MISEVEX-372340 format. One line per 3 residues: number of its first residue (from 1); their letters; for each residue x, y, z of C-alpha. Coordinates in nm, 2 decimals. Each point is the difference from the previous one (the first is absolute). Example, Ala and Ser with C-alpha at 12.3 -4.5 7.8 and 13.67 -1.06 7.14 Angstrom:
<pts>
1> AS> 1.23/-0.45/0.78; 0.14/0.34/-0.07;
</pts>
This chain:
<pts>
1> MGN> -5.49/2.12/0.21; -0.30/0.14/-0.18; -0.06/0.35/-0.13;
4> RTI> -0.25/0.24/0.15; -0.22/0.29/-0.11; 0.13/0.34/0.12;
7> AID> -0.11/0.36/-0.03; 0.21/0.20/-0.25; -0.01/0.28/0.26;
10> DLH> 0.21/-0.23/0.23; 0.28/-0.04/-0.26; 0.28/0.26/0.00;
13> PTQ> 0.20/0.07/-0.32; 0.38/-0.05/-0.03; 0.04/0.23/-0.30;
16> LTL> -0.07/0.36/-0.09; -0.15/-0.03/-0.34; -0.18/-0.23/-0.25;
19> GMA> -0.10/0.01/-0.37; -0.35/0.14/-0.01; -0.05/-0.11/-0.36;
22> EVT> 0.05/-0.36/0.11; -0.24/0.06/0.30; -0.27/0.14/-0.23;
25> RRA> 0.05/-0.29/-0.25; -0.04/-0.26/0.27; -0.30/0.17/0.16;
28> KRM> -0.17/0.02/-0.34; 0.06/-0.37/-0.05; -0.12/-0.09/0.35;
31> AAL> -0.32/0.21/-0.04; -0.09/-0.23/-0.29; 0.02/-0.31/0.21;
34> DKD> -0.29/-0.16/0.18; 0.01/-0.03/0.38; 0.13/-0.36/0.00;
37> DLE> 0.27/0.06/-0.26; 0.13/0.31/0.19; 0.01/-0.21/0.32;
40> DLV> 0.20/-0.26/-0.18; 0.24/0.26/-0.14; 0.06/0.15/0.35;
43> RKR> 0.04/-0.35/0.16; 0.27/-0.09/-0.26; 0.20/0.32/0.08;
46> PVP> 0.06/-0.01/0.37; 0.19/0.30/0.14; 0.34/-0.08/0.16;
49> CVI> 0.06/0.20/0.32; 0.25/0.08/0.27; -0.13/0.05/0.35;
52> GPK> 0.17/0.32/0.11; 0.01/0.22/0.31; -0.32/0.01/0.21;
55> GRL> -0.12/-0.31/-0.19; -0.07/0.20/-0.32; -0.01/-0.19/-0.33;
58> YMI> 0.23/0.13/-0.27; -0.08/-0.13/-0.35; 0.31/-0.09/-0.21;
61> DHH> -0.19/-0.06/-0.33; -0.34/0.05/-0.17; -0.03/0.38/0.07;
64> HLC> -0.15/0.04/-0.35; -0.25/-0.28/0.06; -0.12/0.15/0.33;
67> RAL> -0.03/0.35/-0.15; -0.20/-0.14/-0.29; -0.23/-0.19/0.23;
70> LLC> -0.07/0.32/0.19; -0.09/0.17/-0.34; -0.25/-0.28/-0.05;
73> GRT> -0.16/0.06/0.33; 0.15/-0.31/0.17; 0.16/0.06/0.34;
76> TAV> 0.16/-0.34/0.07; 0.28/-0.21/-0.13; 0.15/-0.33/0.10;
79> QDV> 0.32/-0.02/0.21; 0.26/-0.26/-0.08; 0.04/-0.13/0.35;
82> GAT> 0.26/-0.26/-0.10; 0.23/0.28/-0.14; -0.04/0.23/0.30;
85> QDW> 0.31/0.08/0.20; -0.02/0.12/0.36; 0.23/0.30/0.07;
88> SHM> -0.22/0.15/0.26; 0.28/-0.01/0.25; 0.17/0.29/-0.18;
91> NAD> -0.07/0.37/0.05; -0.04/0.23/-0.30; 0.37/0.10/0.00;
94> EFW> 0.10/-0.36/-0.03; -0.29/-0.12/-0.22; 0.04/0.22/-0.31;
97> PAM> 0.37/-0.05/-0.04; -0.04/-0.37/0.04; -0.28/0.00/-0.27;
100> DRA> 0.23/0.20/-0.23; 0.29/-0.24/0.05; -0.23/-0.29/-0.08;
103> GMC> -0.13/0.17/-0.32; -0.35/0.02/0.14; -0.07/0.38/-0.03;
106> WPI> 0.05/0.26/-0.27; 0.04/0.35/0.15; 0.07/0.16/-0.33;
109> DAD> -0.23/0.26/-0.17; -0.10/0.03/-0.36; 0.30/0.24/-0.06;
112> GNR> 0.25/-0.25/0.12; 0.05/0.17/0.34; 0.05/-0.21/0.31;
115> RPY> -0.24/0.12/0.27; 0.00/-0.05/0.38; -0.19/-0.31/0.10;
118> ARI> -0.25/0.22/0.18; -0.12/0.13/-0.34; -0.14/-0.34/-0.10;
121> PGH> -0.37/0.05/0.03; -0.21/-0.19/0.25; -0.26/-0.11/-0.25;
124> VRE> 0.00/-0.12/-0.36; -0.25/0.27/-0.09; 0.28/0.26/0.06;
127> LTD> 0.25/-0.15/-0.24; 0.08/0.24/-0.29; 0.04/-0.07/-0.37;
130> NPW> 0.33/-0.12/-0.14; 0.00/0.01/-0.38; 0.34/-0.19/-0.01;
133> RTL> -0.16/-0.29/0.18; -0.28/0.01/-0.25; 0.25/-0.01/-0.29;
136> ARG> 0.19/-0.30/0.15; -0.32/-0.19/0.06; -0.10/0.05/-0.37;
139> VRG> 0.32/-0.16/-0.13; 0.03/-0.27/0.27; 0.04/-0.34/-0.17;
142> TAF> 0.14/0.16/-0.31; 0.28/0.23/0.12; 0.07/-0.21/0.30;
145> RDD> -0.10/-0.34/0.13; -0.34/-0.04/0.17; 0.11/-0.31/0.20;
148> DDT> 0.25/0.19/0.22; -0.16/0.05/0.34; 0.24/0.28/0.13;
151> PFK> -0.21/0.24/0.21; -0.06/0.34/-0.16; 0.17/-0.10/-0.33;
154> EFM> -0.24/0.22/-0.20; 0.12/0.30/0.21; 0.36/-0.10/-0.07;
157> WGE> -0.06/-0.01/-0.37; -0.20/0.32/0.01; 0.29/0.17/0.17;
160> YFR> 0.23/-0.12/-0.27; -0.23/0.12/-0.28; -0.03/0.34/0.17;
163> TFM> 0.37/0.06/-0.05; -0.04/-0.01/-0.38; -0.33/0.18/-0.07;
166> SKR> -0.22/0.28/0.12; -0.33/-0.05/0.18; -0.15/0.22/-0.27;
169> LIE> 0.05/-0.28/-0.25; -0.21/-0.24/0.21; -0.27/0.26/0.04;
172> TSL> 0.01/0.08/-0.38; 0.02/-0.35/-0.14; 0.03/-0.31/0.22;
175> DLA> 0.04/-0.21/-0.31; 0.31/0.19/-0.11; 0.13/-0.02/0.36;
178> EDL> -0.05/-0.38/0.00; 0.18/-0.04/-0.33; 0.30/0.19/0.14;
181> ALK> -0.02/-0.20/0.32; 0.03/-0.32/-0.20; 0.32/0.12/-0.16;
184> LAQ> 0.14/0.13/0.33; -0.06/-0.34/0.16; 0.24/-0.15/-0.25;
187> LDE> 0.29/0.22/0.10; 0.29/-0.14/0.21; -0.08/0.26/0.26;
190> AQD> -0.32/-0.19/0.09; 0.17/-0.34/0.06; 0.00/0.03/0.38;
193> LPG> -0.37/0.06/0.02; -0.24/-0.28/0.10; -0.13/-0.20/-0.29;
196> YIV> 0.25/0.13/-0.25; -0.03/-0.19/-0.33; 0.34/-0.11/-0.13;
199> KGK> 0.04/0.09/-0.37; -0.07/-0.28/-0.23; -0.22/-0.19/0.24;
</pts>
């Protein structure tokens, strides 16, 4: 089954926050591409979705991509039709707990507080900044494996790093925060996180 072009306005988030530094970085890179190259980039990153109550599409990945596309003035993305699951038979009270159990939503804010599902914004434009997600993205591939496809793994690692350092450190010196994150990723406390790199390997 092929993919299809879809308006970003028709895609509903499944998380509360994102890393705005990553969004800005992506948008800057996209803005430098010509039309054909940008089209190729978007086509190679189709958005996986779940069809929820009332037939609404809930994106379970590529929130940062879609926000960056909007910053570039583009209003469409590509839906990964082959990866779309149909849970439209559920009502909202059934849908969100099912999404949570399946690991397909992240109702946790930047301070590590779990929020009601109703607090998840209706549009990717409304997602707020999470510096811990930014930190985790910056050390992905070094502090933890990049080949692990666990949903929301950067959020999980960000939550772990948050328990050891202050947000002020990230705001003051992201480089120092990343250096500390690399050390924290080697602790035994991190071994249950997705993509944990076993010492000596």
